[in-house]
NUKETOR-667987 format. One record per residue (C-alpha): residue in one letter; chain; residue number from 1; z, y, x. Coordinates in Angstrom, 3 decimals, padded with zeros to 6 digits. Layout:
BEGIN
+------+-------+-----+----------+----------+----------+
| rest | kette |  nr |       zz |       yy |       xx |
+------+-------+-----+----------+----------+----------+
|    A |     A | NUM |        Z |        Y |        X |
...
+------+-------+-----+----------+----------+----------+
% end
This chain:
BEGIN
+------+-------+-----+----------+----------+----------+
| rest | kette |  nr |       zz |       yy |       xx |
+------+-------+-----+----------+----------+----------+
|    M |     A |   1 |  078.662 |  105.901 |  141.904 |
|    T |     A |   2 |  079.240 |  109.229 |  140.112 |
|    D |     A |   3 |  081.939 |  111.639 |  141.217 |
|    L |     A |   4 |  084.178 |  112.653 |  138.318 |
|    S |     A |   5 |  087.223 |  114.896 |  138.047 |
|    F |     A |   6 |  090.456 |  113.504 |  136.665 |
|    N |     A |   7 |  090.331 |  115.731 |  133.593 |
|    S |     A |   8 |  086.772 |  114.702 |  132.753 |
|    A |     A |   9 |  087.475 |  111.014 |  133.310 |
|    I |     A |  10 |  090.600 |  111.051 |  131.165 |
|    Q |     A |  11 |  088.848 |  112.934 |  128.362 |
|    E |     A |  12 |  085.866 |  110.532 |  128.342 |
|    F |     A |  13 |  088.178 |  107.516 |  128.309 |
|    L |     A |  14 |  090.316 |  108.889 |  125.465 |
|    T |     A |  15 |  087.203 |  109.793 |  123.474 |
|    E |     A |  16 |  086.029 |  106.180 |  123.699 |
|    L |     A |  17 |  089.467 |  104.895 |  122.654 |
|    F |     A |  18 |  089.526 |  107.132 |  119.606 |
|    S |     A |  19 |  085.911 |  106.946 |  118.434 |
|    V |     A |  20 |  084.950 |  103.392 |  119.410 |
|    K |     A |  21 |  088.165 |  101.385 |  119.559 |
|    R |     A |  22 |  089.758 |  103.421 |  116.753 |
|    V |     A |  23 |  093.224 |  103.633 |  118.266 |
|    S |     A |  24 |  095.746 |  105.870 |  116.536 |
|    Q |     A |  25 |  096.290 |  109.541 |  117.322 |
|    N |     A |  26 |  099.821 |  108.723 |  118.501 |
|    T |     A |  27 |  098.394 |  106.271 |  121.056 |
|    I |     A |  28 |  095.947 |  108.917 |  122.279 |
|    I |     A |  29 |  098.802 |  111.392 |  122.771 |
|    A |     A |  30 |  100.862 |  108.812 |  124.696 |
|    Y |     A |  31 |  097.904 |  107.805 |  126.902 |
|    R |     A |  32 |  097.052 |  111.438 |  127.649 |
|    K |     A |  33 |  100.623 |  112.150 |  128.732 |
|    D |     A |  34 |  100.822 |  109.085 |  131.001 |
|    L |     A |  35 |  097.380 |  109.631 |  132.531 |
|    T |     A |  36 |  098.071 |  113.314 |  133.160 |
|    Q |     A |  37 |  101.224 |  112.291 |  135.017 |
|    F |     A |  38 |  099.170 |  109.868 |  137.116 |
|    S |     A |  39 |  096.489 |  112.465 |  137.866 |
|    D |     A |  40 |  099.155 |  114.997 |  138.885 |
|    F |     A |  41 |  100.509 |  112.421 |  141.343 |
|    C |     A |  42 |  097.015 |  111.823 |  142.740 |
|    V |     A |  43 |  096.477 |  115.543 |  143.276 |
|    E |     A |  44 |  099.805 |  115.699 |  145.105 |
|    Q |     A |  45 |  098.353 |  113.020 |  147.391 |
|    N |     A |  46 |  095.292 |  115.256 |  147.982 |
|    K |     A |  47 |  093.032 |  113.135 |  145.778 |
|    T |     A |  48 |  090.959 |  115.369 |  143.521 |
|    S |     A |  49 |  088.468 |  112.934 |  141.973 |
|    V |     A |  50 |  088.645 |  109.444 |  140.507 |
|    V |     A |  51 |  086.420 |  107.929 |  143.218 |
|    Q |     A |  52 |  089.276 |  108.525 |  145.658 |
|    I |     A |  53 |  091.655 |  106.262 |  143.739 |
|    S |     A |  54 |  092.553 |  103.161 |  145.742 |
|    E |     A |  55 |  094.819 |  100.162 |  145.314 |
|    R |     A |  56 |  097.188 |  101.685 |  147.871 |
|    L |     A |  57 |  097.368 |  104.930 |  145.883 |
|    I |     A |  58 |  098.278 |  103.071 |  142.683 |
|    R |     A |  59 |  100.954 |  101.081 |  144.539 |
|    L |     A |  60 |  102.389 |  104.351 |  145.875 |
|    Y |     A |  61 |  102.497 |  105.586 |  142.276 |
|    I |     A |  62 |  104.467 |  102.484 |  141.247 |
|    I |     A |  63 |  106.922 |  103.151 |  144.078 |
|    K |     A |  64 |  107.357 |  106.714 |  142.813 |
|    L |     A |  65 |  108.031 |  105.483 |  139.264 |
|    N |     A |  66 |  110.669 |  103.114 |  140.622 |
|    D |     A |  67 |  112.211 |  105.916 |  142.667 |
|    D |     A |  68 |  112.402 |  107.966 |  139.462 |
|    N |     A |  69 |  114.582 |  105.151 |  138.036 |
|    L |     A |  70 |  112.209 |  104.329 |  135.182 |
|    V |     A |  71 |  112.929 |  101.060 |  133.409 |
|    R |     A |  72 |  110.372 |  098.284 |  133.787 |
|    S |     A |  73 |  109.062 |  098.655 |  130.263 |
|    S |     A |  74 |  108.248 |  102.339 |  130.897 |
|    I |     A |  75 |  106.547 |  101.543 |  134.205 |
|    S |     A |  76 |  104.555 |  098.810 |  132.486 |
|    R |     A |  77 |  103.441 |  101.215 |  129.755 |
|    K |     A |  78 |  102.310 |  103.837 |  132.259 |
|    L |     A |  79 |  100.439 |  101.225 |  134.295 |
|    S |     A |  80 |  098.720 |  099.987 |  131.146 |
|    A |     A |  81 |  097.322 |  103.482 |  130.611 |
|    V |     A |  82 |  096.108 |  103.638 |  134.225 |
|    R |     A |  83 |  094.657 |  100.120 |  133.897 |
|    G |     A |  84 |  092.716 |  101.151 |  130.814 |
|    L |     A |  85 |  091.268 |  104.158 |  132.634 |
|    M |     A |  86 |  090.339 |  102.132 |  135.750 |
|    N |     A |  87 |  088.688 |  099.420 |  133.640 |
|    Y |     A |  88 |  086.699 |  102.096 |  131.801 |
|    L |     A |  89 |  085.524 |  103.733 |  135.038 |
|    Y |     A |  90 |  084.589 |  100.403 |  136.625 |
|    R |     A |  91 |  082.748 |  099.256 |  133.483 |
|    N |     A |  92 |  080.727 |  102.477 |  133.455 |
|    D |     A |  93 |  079.866 |  102.272 |  137.187 |
|    V |     A |  94 |  081.915 |  105.303 |  138.146 |
|    L |     A |  95 |  083.864 |  103.014 |  140.509 |
|    N |     A |  96 |  082.284 |  100.281 |  142.659 |
|    I |     A |  97 |  085.609 |  098.438 |  142.942 |
|    N |     A |  98 |  088.387 |  098.279 |  140.363 |
|    P |     A |  99 |  091.472 |  099.390 |  142.357 |
|    I |     A | 100 |  093.972 |  098.001 |  139.866 |
|    S |     A | 101 |  092.436 |  094.529 |  139.417 |
|    T |     A | 102 |  094.967 |  092.810 |  141.717 |
|    I |     A | 103 |  097.998 |  094.790 |  140.488 |
|    K |     A | 104 |  100.130 |  093.230 |  137.773 |
|    N |     A | 105 |  102.528 |  094.973 |  135.424 |
|    P |     A | 106 |  106.196 |  094.369 |  136.249 |
|    K |     A | 107 |  107.723 |  091.618 |  134.170 |
|    S |     A | 108 |  110.438 |  092.790 |  131.836 |
|    R |     A | 109 |  112.689 |  090.985 |  129.436 |
|    R |     A | 110 |  111.906 |  092.165 |  125.950 |
|    R |     A | 111 |  114.907 |  093.843 |  124.374 |
|    L |     A | 112 |  115.929 |  092.732 |  120.935 |
|    P |     A | 113 |  115.605 |  095.564 |  118.408 |
|    E |     A | 114 |  118.765 |  097.058 |  116.959 |
|    T |     A | 115 |  119.278 |  096.578 |  113.228 |
|    L |     A | 116 |  121.532 |  097.685 |  110.399 |
|    D |     A | 117 |  123.399 |  095.118 |  108.365 |
|    L |     A | 118 |  122.736 |  095.103 |  104.631 |
|    D |     A | 119 |  126.156 |  096.517 |  103.728 |
|    S |     A | 120 |  125.549 |  099.561 |  105.946 |
|    Y |     A | 121 |  122.149 |  100.148 |  104.370 |
|    L |     A | 122 |  123.598 |  099.962 |  100.851 |
|    K |     A | 123 |  126.346 |  102.356 |  101.892 |
|    I |     A | 124 |  123.684 |  104.852 |  102.991 |
|    L |     A | 125 |  122.084 |  104.719 |  099.546 |
|    D |     A | 126 |  125.456 |  105.427 |  097.922 |
|    I |     A | 127 |  126.016 |  108.446 |  100.186 |
|    I |     A | 128 |  122.531 |  109.826 |  099.475 |
|    N |     A | 129 |  123.090 |  109.494 |  095.726 |
|    E |     A | 130 |  126.226 |  111.599 |  096.114 |
|    D |     A | 131 |  124.412 |  114.219 |  098.202 |
|    Y |     A | 132 |  121.190 |  114.633 |  096.222 |
|    D |     A | 133 |  119.815 |  114.472 |  092.708 |
|    E |     A | 134 |  116.761 |  112.455 |  091.648 |
|    Q |     A | 135 |  114.393 |  115.297 |  092.594 |
|    S |     A | 136 |  114.996 |  114.652 |  096.290 |
|    S |     A | 137 |  112.680 |  112.324 |  098.215 |
|    T |     A | 138 |  115.460 |  111.360 |  100.637 |
|    I |     A | 139 |  116.452 |  108.138 |  098.919 |
|    V |     A | 140 |  112.770 |  107.215 |  098.456 |
|    I |     A | 141 |  112.257 |  107.629 |  102.197 |
|    F |     A | 142 |  114.943 |  105.032 |  102.869 |
|    E |     A | 143 |  113.745 |  102.729 |  100.106 |
|    L |     A | 144 |  110.188 |  102.607 |  101.430 |
|    L |     A | 145 |  111.019 |  102.484 |  105.151 |
|    Y |     A | 146 |  113.318 |  099.547 |  104.468 |
|    G |     A | 147 |  111.961 |  098.065 |  101.233 |
|    S |     A | 148 |  108.321 |  098.015 |  102.361 |
|    A |     A | 149 |  109.040 |  097.927 |  106.132 |
|    L |     A | 150 |  106.819 |  100.916 |  106.892 |
|    R |     A | 151 |  106.263 |  102.792 |  110.124 |
|    V |     A | 152 |  107.219 |  106.458 |  109.921 |
|    S |     A | 153 |  103.598 |  107.596 |  110.379 |
|    E |     A | 154 |  102.483 |  105.261 |  107.578 |
|    L |     A | 155 |  105.110 |  106.683 |  105.249 |
|    C |     A | 156 |  104.211 |  110.296 |  106.015 |
|    N |     A | 157 |  100.492 |  109.714 |  105.442 |
|    L |     A | 158 |  100.894 |  108.208 |  101.954 |
|    N |     A | 159 |  099.142 |  109.975 |  099.084 |
|    I |     A | 160 |  099.492 |  109.501 |  095.333 |
|    T |     A | 161 |  096.246 |  107.477 |  095.334 |
|    D |     A | 162 |  097.832 |  104.938 |  097.693 |
|    Y |     A | 163 |  100.428 |  103.926 |  095.119 |
|    D |     A | 164 |  099.434 |  101.347 |  092.493 |
|    A |     A | 165 |  102.254 |  101.351 |  089.938 |
|    D |     A | 166 |  100.646 |  098.563 |  087.896 |
|    R |     A | 167 |  100.515 |  096.138 |  090.805 |
|    K |     A | 168 |  103.633 |  097.551 |  092.499 |
|    T |     A | 169 |  101.852 |  097.941 |  095.843 |
|    L |     A | 170 |  101.167 |  100.592 |  098.459 |
|    R |     A | 171 |  097.898 |  100.877 |  100.357 |
|    I |     A | 172 |  098.824 |  101.479 |  103.984 |
|    L |     A | 173 |  096.591 |  102.812 |  106.725 |
|    G |     A | 174 |  098.157 |  101.237 |  109.795 |
|    K |     A | 175 |  097.461 |  101.123 |  113.512 |
|    G |     A | 176 |  093.802 |  101.144 |  114.436 |
|    D |     A | 177 |  092.957 |  102.478 |  110.967 |
|    K |     A | 178 |  093.505 |  099.002 |  109.527 |
|    T |     A | 179 |  094.305 |  098.914 |  105.811 |
|    R |     A | 180 |  096.884 |  096.564 |  104.334 |
|    Y |     A | 181 |  098.674 |  096.326 |  101.013 |
|    V |     A | 182 |  102.451 |  095.959 |  100.894 |
|    P |     A | 183 |  104.667 |  095.206 |  097.903 |
|    V |     A | 184 |  107.086 |  097.710 |  096.437 |
|    G |     A | 185 |  110.323 |  095.943 |  095.523 |
|    G |     A | 186 |  112.042 |  096.348 |  092.162 |
|    K |     A | 187 |  114.685 |  098.827 |  093.304 |
|    S |     A | 188 |  112.173 |  100.841 |  095.360 |
|    F |     A | 189 |  109.796 |  100.832 |  092.386 |
|    D |     A | 190 |  112.457 |  102.309 |  090.087 |
|    V |     A | 191 |  113.539 |  104.948 |  092.604 |
|    L |     A | 192 |  109.962 |  105.978 |  093.405 |
|    N |     A | 193 |  108.968 |  106.254 |  089.740 |
|    K |     A | 194 |  112.064 |  108.300 |  088.924 |
|    Y |     A | 195 |  111.261 |  110.664 |  091.800 |
|    L |     A | 196 |  107.601 |  111.026 |  090.767 |
|    S |     A | 197 |  108.619 |  111.731 |  087.163 |
|    T |     A | 198 |  110.333 |  114.924 |  088.373 |
|    R |     A | 199 |  107.124 |  116.210 |  089.996 |
|    K |     A | 200 |  105.088 |  118.493 |  087.732 |
|    D |     A | 201 |  101.309 |  118.462 |  087.389 |
|    I |     A | 202 |  100.755 |  115.779 |  090.034 |
|    T |     A | 203 |  097.133 |  115.300 |  091.124 |
|    Q |     A | 204 |  095.660 |  112.268 |  092.856 |
|    L |     A | 205 |  095.107 |  114.239 |  096.065 |
|    E |     A | 206 |  098.760 |  115.128 |  096.582 |
|    P |     A | 207 |  101.121 |  113.583 |  099.151 |
|    L |     A | 208 |  103.287 |  110.806 |  097.740 |
|    L |     A | 209 |  106.492 |  112.285 |  099.168 |
|    L |     A | 210 |  107.517 |  115.896 |  099.743 |
|    T |     A | 211 |  110.340 |  117.496 |  101.680 |
|    N |     A | 212 |  113.064 |  119.251 |  099.729 |
|    T |     A | 213 |  111.128 |  122.482 |  100.316 |
|    G |     A | 214 |  107.944 |  121.117 |  098.761 |
|    R |     A | 215 |  105.693 |  120.242 |  101.704 |
|    R |     A | 216 |  104.415 |  116.838 |  102.835 |
|    I |     A | 217 |  107.052 |  114.887 |  104.728 |
|    Y |     A | 218 |  106.387 |  114.675 |  108.478 |
|    P |     A | 219 |  107.734 |  112.394 |  111.243 |
|    R |     A | 220 |  110.277 |  114.829 |  112.705 |
|    Y |     A | 221 |  111.673 |  115.525 |  109.240 |
|    V |     A | 222 |  112.004 |  111.814 |  108.464 |
|    R |     A | 223 |  113.633 |  111.096 |  111.841 |
|    R |     A | 224 |  116.158 |  113.861 |  111.255 |
|    V |     A | 225 |  117.052 |  112.556 |  107.785 |
|    V |     A | 226 |  117.327 |  108.928 |  108.929 |
|    N |     A | 227 |  119.423 |  109.801 |  111.976 |
|    K |     A | 228 |  121.802 |  111.819 |  109.808 |
|    Y |     A | 229 |  122.594 |  108.986 |  107.435 |
|    I |     A | 230 |  122.613 |  106.081 |  109.879 |
|    S |     A | 231 |  125.134 |  108.080 |  111.926 |
|    K |     A | 232 |  127.450 |  108.113 |  108.905 |
|    V |     A | 233 |  127.653 |  104.317 |  108.637 |
|    S |     A | 234 |  126.877 |  102.813 |  112.048 |
|    D |     A | 235 |  127.464 |  103.333 |  115.768 |
|    I |     A | 236 |  124.215 |  101.699 |  116.910 |
|    S |     A | 237 |  122.549 |  103.650 |  119.723 |
|    K |     A | 238 |  119.124 |  103.932 |  118.075 |
|    R |     A | 239 |  119.059 |  105.660 |  114.697 |
|    S |     A | 240 |  115.342 |  106.105 |  114.174 |
|    P |     A | 241 |  113.201 |  105.206 |  111.135 |
|    H |     A | 242 |  111.989 |  102.142 |  113.044 |
|    V |     A | 243 |  115.512 |  100.701 |  112.824 |
|    L |     A | 244 |  114.974 |  100.337 |  109.068 |
|    R |     A | 245 |  111.697 |  098.492 |  109.675 |
|    H |     A | 246 |  113.433 |  096.218 |  112.201 |
|    S |     A | 247 |  116.243 |  095.615 |  109.729 |
|    A |     A | 248 |  113.867 |  094.752 |  106.891 |
|    A |     A | 249 |  112.001 |  092.189 |  108.995 |
|    T |     A | 250 |  115.211 |  090.621 |  110.280 |
|    H |     A | 251 |  116.797 |  090.427 |  106.816 |
|    M |     A | 252 |  113.663 |  088.815 |  105.354 |
|    L |     A | 253 |  113.694 |  086.120 |  108.044 |
|    D |     A | 254 |  117.456 |  085.663 |  107.628 |
|    R |     A | 255 |  116.771 |  084.761 |  104.007 |
|    G |     A | 256 |  114.069 |  082.242 |  104.798 |
|    A |     A | 257 |  110.900 |  084.332 |  104.545 |
|    D |     A | 258 |  107.708 |  082.822 |  105.957 |
|    L |     A | 259 |  106.901 |  084.254 |  109.385 |
|    I |     A | 260 |  103.209 |  084.680 |  108.566 |
|    A |     A | 261 |  104.066 |  086.593 |  105.389 |
|    V |     A | 262 |  106.392 |  088.919 |  107.311 |
|    K |     A | 263 |  103.629 |  089.475 |  109.880 |
|    E |     A | 264 |  101.242 |  090.574 |  107.117 |
|    I |     A | 265 |  103.804 |  092.918 |  105.541 |
|    L |     A | 266 |  104.527 |  094.546 |  108.899 |
|    G |     A | 267 |  100.844 |  094.810 |  109.773 |
|    H |     A | 268 |  101.220 |  093.142 |  113.166 |
|    E |     A | 269 |  098.029 |  092.041 |  114.872 |
|    N |     A | 270 |  099.685 |  089.204 |  116.801 |
|    L |     A | 271 |  102.255 |  086.727 |  115.551 |
|    S |     A | 272 |  104.142 |  087.007 |  118.849 |
|    T |     A | 273 |  105.091 |  090.582 |  117.920 |
|    T |     A | 274 |  106.703 |  089.375 |  114.699 |
|    Q |     A | 275 |  108.467 |  086.461 |  116.422 |
|    I |     A | 276 |  110.852 |  088.860 |  118.163 |
|    Y |     A | 277 |  112.689 |  089.116 |  114.842 |
|    T |     A | 278 |  113.363 |  085.377 |  114.811 |
|    Q |     A | 279 |  115.281 |  085.923 |  118.054 |
|    V |     A | 280 |  117.303 |  088.671 |  116.371 |
|    S |     A | 281 |  118.204 |  086.260 |  113.568 |
|    V |     A | 282 |  119.255 |  083.573 |  116.053 |
|    E |     A | 283 |  121.393 |  086.075 |  117.954 |
|    R |     A | 284 |  123.090 |  087.083 |  114.682 |
|    L |     A | 285 |  123.822 |  083.430 |  113.946 |
|    K |     A | 286 |  125.320 |  082.988 |  117.407 |
|    K |     A | 287 |  127.509 |  086.044 |  116.940 |
|    T |     A | 288 |  128.725 |  084.793 |  113.564 |
|    Y |     A | 289 |  129.445 |  081.370 |  115.052 |
|    K |     A | 290 |  131.464 |  082.801 |  117.927 |
|    L |     A | 291 |  133.504 |  084.981 |  115.579 |
|    A |     A | 292 |  134.168 |  082.403 |  112.866 |
|    H |     A | 293 |  133.860 |  078.813 |  114.102 |
|    P |     A | 294 |  137.074 |  077.193 |  115.368 |
|    K |     A | 295 |  135.127 |  075.295 |  118.060 |
|    S |     A | 296 |  133.360 |  078.394 |  119.377 |
+------+-------+-----+----------+----------+----------+
% end
């Protein structure tokens, strides 16, 4: 059994995740944050190396997370990071016993994602058209987040070479560096082409979308733009770019789309992840029934 500091153990584990398992940079950042929090707790308990981690210590950490009033989903996420680290250390013979093997993540009821209704989305497009001219990428941001159901990181990473105007598709580099191709709908196609026609001397190496100041769009910029316009038409609590992705998936299923096809468009690895949107559709039907049916 090899003694190893927390910092060294965390760095080795994250290096394996990134280079071997090819997880995204965002996942690495999240894991580093959660594991640093765990290591800080261990140091507070006078544990300075990973070989001192015990089942009791991890259970004390769970108690602390509960005392901090974290919701179950957050506790589960943090424990998943710790579990990954413990499994790595045990697999590489740093630990003789896996201290987390008998500890289960807390069960939590999965929350249904918030969505925009179609009328609200269309209203946003009308407002943007009043605010900006065709040289702005703002309306294209909404069209692709909703029309192609993209993640914000996928949208920001798009280059000119990823857009196939002949086939009306986008090549997307998704989670785990997995490539998929998604369709560009008729309206999105027109808006995107009109925007690109205003760009001068475009080369194949350029970003697909630019901010209004001429640099590549970035997640914080997109979140700020999306929050601004969703706030104008809806009072939903979450106003992030992911709401548009949730809305797109829900609206497709509302209109009879095949679940497998929606899974492929979204780039989900497991069908169970996509099935959450069927629950959203059912809940919408129930709400409509209660509001409109005389026997409700």
